[in-house]
C-alpha positions in Angstrom: 0.2 0.1 0.4 1.4 3.4 -0.9 1.3 6.0 1.5 0.4 9.5 -1.0 1.5 11.4 2.0 4.8 10.4 3.9 5.6 9.1 0.1 6.3 5.5 0.3 4.5 1.7 1.3 2.7 1.2 4.4 2.6 -3.4 3.7 3.9 -5.0 0.7 2.6 -7.1 -1.4 4.5 -9.8 -1.5 1.8 -12.3 -2.5 2.0 -10.4 -6.3 5.6 -10.5 -6.1 5.3 -14.2 -5.7 2.6 -13.7 -8.7 5.8 -12.2 -11.1 8.2 -15.0 -10.6 5.7 -17.7 -11.3 5.3 -15.9 -14.4 8.8 -15.6 -14.9 9.7 -19.4 -14.7 6.7 -20.4 -16.8 8.1 -18.0 -19.8 11.3 -20.0 -19.4 9.9 -23.4 -19.2 7.7 -22.7 -22.5 10.7 -20.8 -24.1 14.3 -21.8 -22.8 14.9 -23.5 -26.7 13.0 -21.2 -28.8 16.1 -19.9 -31.3 14.3 -16.5 -31.7 14.3 -16.2 -27.9 17.1 -14.5 -26.4 16.8 -12.9 -22.8 14.0 -11.3 -20.8 12.9 -8.6 -19.0 11.4 -9.5 -15.5 9.0 -6.1 -15.4 8.7 -2.6 -17.2 9.6 0.2 -15.9 9.1 -0.3 -11.9 7.8 3.0 -10.7 10.4 5.2 -9.1 9.4 4.9 -5.6 9.8 1.1 -5.7 11.2 0.9 -2.5 14.9 -0.3 -4.0 15.7 -2.9 -2.0 12.3 -4.6 -2.4 13.4 -4.7 -6.9 16.4 -5.8 -6.1 15.8 -9.0 -4.1 13.1 -9.2 -6.8 15.9 -9.0 -9.4 18.1 -11.6 -8.3 14.8 -14.3 -7.8 13.9 -13.4 -11.4 18.2 -14.0 -12.4 18.2 -17.1 -10.6 15.4 -18.8 -12.1 16.3 -17.7 -16.3 19.6 -18.7 -15.7 18.5 -21.9 -14.1 16.7 -22.8 -17.3 17.5 -20.8 -19.9 21.8 -20.0 -18.6 22.9 -18.6 -22.2 19.7 -16.2 -21.8 20.1 -12.2 -21.9 18.6 -10.5 -18.5 17.7 -7.1 -18.2 16.5 -5.2 -15.8 15.3 -1.4 -16.0 16.4 1.0 -13.8 13.6 2.4 -12.1 14.0 5.6 -13.5 16.8 5.9 -11.2 19.7 6.2 -13.6 22.4 6.4 -10.0 25.3 4.7 -9.9 25.1 5.1 -6.6 22.0 2.8 -6.5 23.1 0.2 -9.1 26.5 0.5 -9.1 28.2 -3.5 -8.5 24.5 -4.6 -8.2 25.0 -8.8 -9.2 28.7 -7.8 -9.8 30.0 -10.6 -11.7 27.0 -12.4 -13.1 27.5 -12.7 -16.4 24.4 -12.0 -19.0 23.1 -9.1 -17.4 22.1 -5.5 -18.3 21.0 -2.3 -17.2 17.8 -0.8 -19.4 17.7 2.8 -18.8 14.9 5.0 -20.9 16.0 8.4 -22.1 13.5 10.5 -23.7 12.9 14.4 -23.1 9.4 14.7 -24.1 8.2 15.7 -20.5 11.3 18.5 -20.5 10.4 22.0 -20.5 10.3 23.6 -23.6 13.6 25.3 -24.6 15.7 26.3 -27.2 17.5 23.5 -29.9 20.4 24.1 -28.7 19.5 23.2 -25.0 18.0 20.0 -26.3 21.0 18.6 -27.8 22.9 19.5 -25.4 21.1 17.5 -22.8 21.2 14.9 -25.9 25.0 14.7 -26.3 25.6 14.5 -22.1 23.7 11.4 -22.7 27.5 9.6 -23.0 28.6 10.5 -19.9 25.5 9.5 -18.0 25.6 6.7 -19.6 30.0 5.8 -19.8 29.7 6.0 -16.0 27.2 3.7 -15.7 28.5 1.6 -17.7 32.0 1.6 -15.2 29.8 1.4 -11.9 27.3 -0.8 -13.3 28.4 -2.6 -16.3 26.1 -2.9 -19.5 23.3 -0.1 -20.5 20.8 -0.7 -22.6 18.6 2.4 -23.5 15.8 -0.5 -24.5 13.6 3.3 -24.8 14.3 6.9 -26.8 12.1 8.9 -29.2 12.6 12.4 -31.1 9.6 14.2 -29.2 11.1 17.4 -27.1 7.4 17.7 -26.0 4.0 16.2 -24.8 2.0 16.4 -27.4 1.8 12.7 -29.1 -2.3 12.1 -28.8 -2.3 9.6 -25.4 1.9 9.3 -24.6 0.5 10.0 -21.2 -2.8 7.4 -21.3 -5.8 7.2 -22.8 -7.6 10.3 -23.2 -5.5 11.6 -20.3 -2.8 13.6 -19.2 -0.2 14.5 -16.6 -0.6 17.7 -15.1 0.5 21.0 -16.4 0.9 19.1 -19.9 1.7 19.7 -22.7 3.6 22.9 -22.0 2.8 24.4 -24.8 0.0 24.6 -27.8 0.4 21.5 -30.2 0.1 20.6 -33.7 -3.0 18.9 -35.3 -3.6 16.4 -37.9 -6.3 14.2 -39.5 -6.4 11.5 -37.3 -5.5 7.9 -38.5 -8.3 5.2 -40.2 -9.1 2.7 -38.1 -6.9 -1.2 -39.6 -9.6 -3.1 -37.7 -12.4 -2.1 -39.7 -13.8 -4.4 -42.5 -16.8 -5.6 -44.1 -17.2 -8.5 -40.8 -15.9 -5.5 -37.8 -16.0 -2.2 -36.9 -13.5 -0.6 -34.5 -16.5 1.6 -31.7 -16.3 5.1 -32.1 -14.3 4.5 -35.6 -13.9 6.2 -38.1 -13.6 9.7 -35.7 -16.7 11.9 -35.3 -15.5 15.2 -37.4 -18.5 17.1 -36.3 -17.5 16.6 -32.8 -15.2 18.1 -29.7 -12.7 15.9 -28.0 -14.9 13.3 -26.1 -15.4 11.9 -22.2 -14.3 10.4 -20.1 -11.4 12.2 -19.2 -8.3 11.2 -16.9 -6.5 14.2 -14.8 -5.5 15.6 -18.1 -7.5 15.7 -21.3 -5.5 13.9 -25.0 -7.5 13.1 -27.6 -9.7 13.4 -30.8 -11.3 16.9 -31.4 -13.0 17.4 -34.0 -11.5 15.3 -36.4 -7.9 16.2 -35.5 -6.0 14.5 -33.5 -2.7 16.0 -31.2 1.3 15.3 -32.8 4.1 16.9 -31.7 4.7 20.6 -32.5 7.1 22.1 -35.5 10.5 23.4 -35.2 10.7 27.4 -36.2 13.6 28.6 -38.0 15.2 31.3 -35.7 17.4 34.4 -36.6 19.8 33.6 -34.5 19.2 29.2 -33.4 22.1 29.6 -31.2 20.0 31.6 -28.9 17.4 32.1 -29.8 13.8 32.0 -28.0 10.7 31.5 -31.4 9.8 28.2 -30.3 7.8 29.6 -27.0 5.9 32.4 -29.3 4.9 30.8 -33.0 2.2 28.6 -33.4 2.5 24.5 -33.3 2.9 24.3 -37.3 5.2 26.4 -38.4 4.5 28.6 -41.5 6.1 26.5 -45.0 8.8 29.1 -45.3 9.7 28.8 -41.8 9.5 26.0 -40.7 12.8 23.8 -39.4 11.8 21.0 -38.0 13.7 18.6 -40.5 17.5 20.1 -40.0 16.8 21.1 -36.2 15.2 16.5 -35.2 17.8 14.9 -38.2 21.0 17.1 -35.6 19.1 15.7 -33.0 18.9 12.2 -34.2 22.8 12.6 -34.9 23.4 13.5 -31.4 21.5 10.8 -30.4 22.3 8.1 -31.8 26.2 9.1 -31.6 26.2 9.0 -27.0 24.0 5.8 -27.4 25.9 4.1 -30.1 29.7 5.1 -28.6 29.5 4.3 -24.6 26.3 1.6 -23.9 25.9 -2.0 -25.3 22.5 -0.7 -27.4 19.9 1.5 -28.2 15.8 0.6 -29.1 13.8 3.5 -30.7 10.1 3.5 -29.5 8.2 3.1 -31.6 8.4 1.0 -34.6 5.5 2.9 -36.1 2.3 5.0 -35.2 -1.3 5.2 -36.7 -0.9 8.5 -36.8 1.5 10.1 -39.4 3.8 11.2 -36.1 7.5 10.6 -36.9 8.5 11.7 -33.6 7.6 8.6 -32.4 7.4 6.4 -35.5 10.7 5.2 -37.0 9.4 3.9 -39.9 8.3 7.5 -40.5 11.4 9.2 -39.3 13.5 7.2 -41.5 11.1 7.6 -44.8 11.7 11.9 -43.6 15.7 10.8 -43.1 15.6 12.5 -40.3 17.7 8.5 -39.0 20.1 8.2 -40.9 20.1 4.5 -43.1 22.7 2.2 -43.2 26.0 3.2 -41.3 26.0 4.3 -37.9 29.5 4.8 -37.8 30.0 7.7 -40.0 31.8 10.8 -39.2 28.0 12.3 -39.3 27.5 10.4 -36.3 30.6 10.1 -35.0 31.0 13.8 -34.9 27.2 14.5 -34.2 28.3 15.7 -31.0 32.0 17.2 -31.4 30.7 21.1 -30.8 29.1 20.3 -27.1 31.8 17.4 -26.6 34.2 20.1 -26.2 32.4 23.4 -24.8 32.3 25.1 -28.7 29.4 27.4 -27.5 28.6 30.6 -26.0 26.7 31.5 -22.0 24.4 34.3 -23.1 21.6 35.1 -20.9 18.7 36.3 -22.1 16.7 40.1 -20.6 14.5 40.2 -18.0 15.3 37.0 -15.9 15.3 37.0 -12.4 18.6 37.7 -9.8 18.8 34.2 -8.7 18.6 32.3 -12.7 20.8 34.8 -14.1 23.2 33.6 -10.8 22.8 29.8 -11.1 23.2 30.4 -14.9 26.4 31.3 -14.4 27.5 29.3 -12.8 26.6 26.9 -14.7 28.7 28.4 -17.2 32.1 29.3 -15.2 32.1 25.4 -13.7 31.3 23.8 -17.9 34.5 26.1 -18.6 36.6 25.0 -15.9 35.8 21.4 -16.7 37.1 21.6 -20.2 
């Protein structure tokens, strides 16, 4: 039972834990000899409030089950949104075939300039390197090209997190149902273009409106790409001659691949495809748009993508009309960055 006020668990349901371990046993028994199955991850994204000692104990027990009956399988553990060497460093040290899974997204970050997203993407290689040294093999099990929280139902069906999305979203015609045919009609489809957003809702709202569905915002071409803030004030759909989305997201993709491929042990884009035309979350659509490079990921365009960020080749500029404490913290960050180089 989770106590919201104390932000901890007052009791642990061990029956549920034991049930999950039995499921792991059944999966191993069913597929240990299957040539297409290479490993197992016992649970996806246990939330950050999970008591870490109980989670580690569960991971240990699951590992022993897997290695007893499928000794050549890989065993992947999610970091519980706590990608911290102090938590995972040394855990299961010496055990073969285990790796830590982390999910690195920018969709939940506050709005920022393209440069801030570029720097954040390149910074991940340092975080991954620190964890590789402290724990061992790191796999980026999920990442995307989204820089906002606009994608429909990203935070649940007809739901959203409080305060999201941070900026107005772009809307495109909703996709046709792929399930409809002469014998079956999916309820609620096609989306009725004569109706506003329909309930029931969760703590927030996300869904079709007048036949349109929300997708990621466009990036606009700015006079000063290094320090511009036009993205905050422009409409979600950029005017045709000011649309810079292809350039920004292509550069971002190269920087992310640079960060993930050079240090860690693998990375997986989420997702393979989407119903909507939403290339920020669709590998196939991003590939078709040229945002993600095809073929050799060891090219100079990937290897040198973070050269500027890695070497501190940028200027520290303060915006006007900022709070004093914000300016002081930013100046301190610039000084520390300069000293580290």
